[in-house]
matplotlib code that plots the C-alpha trace (Angstrom):
import matplotlib.pyplot as plt

x = [-132.2, -130.2, -128.4, -127.4, -125.5, -123.9, -122.9, -121.3, -119.8, -117.7, -116.4, -115.0, -113.4, -112.6, -111.1, -109.2, -107.5, -107.0, -105.5, -102.9, -101.9, -101.0, -99.4, -101.9, -103.9, -102.1, -103.7, -107.3, -110.3, -112.6, -115.1, -112.7, -112.3, -115.7, -115.4, -112.8, -114.6, -117.6, -115.5, -113.6, -116.4, -118.4, -114.9, -114.4, -117.4, -117.0, -113.2, -112.4, -116.1, -116.4, -113.3, -113.5, -117.3, -117.9, -120.1, -118.7, -120.0, -122.5, -124.3, -125.1, -123.2, -122.1, -119.2, -115.1, -115.1, -116.8, -115.1, -111.4, -113.1, -113.7, -110.1, -108.6, -111.2, -109.7, -107.0, -107.0, -108.0, -105.4, -103.1, -104.6, -105.0, -101.2, -100.5, -102.3, -101.4, -98.1, -96.4, -96.1, -98.6, -96.3]
y = [67.9, 68.2, 65.6, 65.6, 69.0, 66.9, 64.4, 66.3, 68.7, 65.9, 63.6, 67.2, 67.4, 63.7, 64.0, 67.0, 65.3, 61.9, 64.7, 65.9, 63.1, 61.7, 65.3, 66.1, 68.8, 71.7, 69.9, 69.7, 72.3, 72.2, 70.3, 67.4, 66.5, 66.1, 63.8, 62.0, 61.8, 60.6, 58.1, 57.0, 56.3, 54.4, 52.3, 52.2, 50.5, 48.0, 47.1, 47.9, 48.3, 44.4, 43.7, 45.9, 45.9, 49.6, 51.8, 54.0, 58.1, 56.6, 54.6, 57.7, 56.0, 59.4, 58.0, 58.3, 54.7, 55.6, 58.4, 56.7, 53.8, 56.3, 58.5, 54.8, 54.9, 58.2, 57.6, 54.5, 55.7, 59.0, 56.4, 54.0, 58.0, 58.4, 54.8, 55.5, 59.0, 58.8, 55.1, 55.3, 55.9, 58.3]
z = [-10.2, -7.4, -7.7, -10.6, -10.4, -7.4, -9.7, -12.3, -9.7, -8.3, -11.2, -12.1, -9.3, -9.3, -12.8, -11.7, -8.6, -11.5, -14.2, -11.4, -9.9, -13.5, -14.3, -17.8, -15.7, -18.2, -21.5, -20.2, -19.4, -17.2, -19.3, -19.5, -16.1, -15.4, -18.7, -17.3, -14.0, -14.9, -17.3, -14.8, -12.9, -14.9, -15.1, -11.8, -11.2, -13.4, -12.8, -8.9, -7.8, -7.5, -6.0, -3.3, -2.8, -2.9, -4.9, -7.4, -7.9, -10.9, -8.7, -6.1, -3.4, -2.0, 0.3, 0.7, -0.7, -3.7, -3.7, -3.6, -6.5, -9.1, -8.6, -9.1, -12.4, -13.3, -13.4, -15.2, -17.9, -18.0, -17.2, -20.7, -22.8, -22.3, -23.0, -26.4, -27.4, -26.0, -25.4, -22.0, -19.1, -17.3]

ax = plt.figure().add_subplot(projection="3d")
ax.plot(x, y, z, "-o")
ax.set_aspect("equal")
plt.show()
């Protein structure tokens, strides 16, 4: 149970940092930050992890490399959402 709570908190922080980097923080709340962090970590796990050989927070690997891969996945997710919504990745 504690791992689930940590996973949600870390996912929220990653989603929040990604939204700050992509300048979408004003449009998102806490719930959406958590969703972006977790789905972004999944994307990072599928596409970025095999390239660098590091896990993500979704795989239970709480290391600096896993946080960076998860953050990159969240940034890519927000860029895709911005591209679909506005026509530019920003």
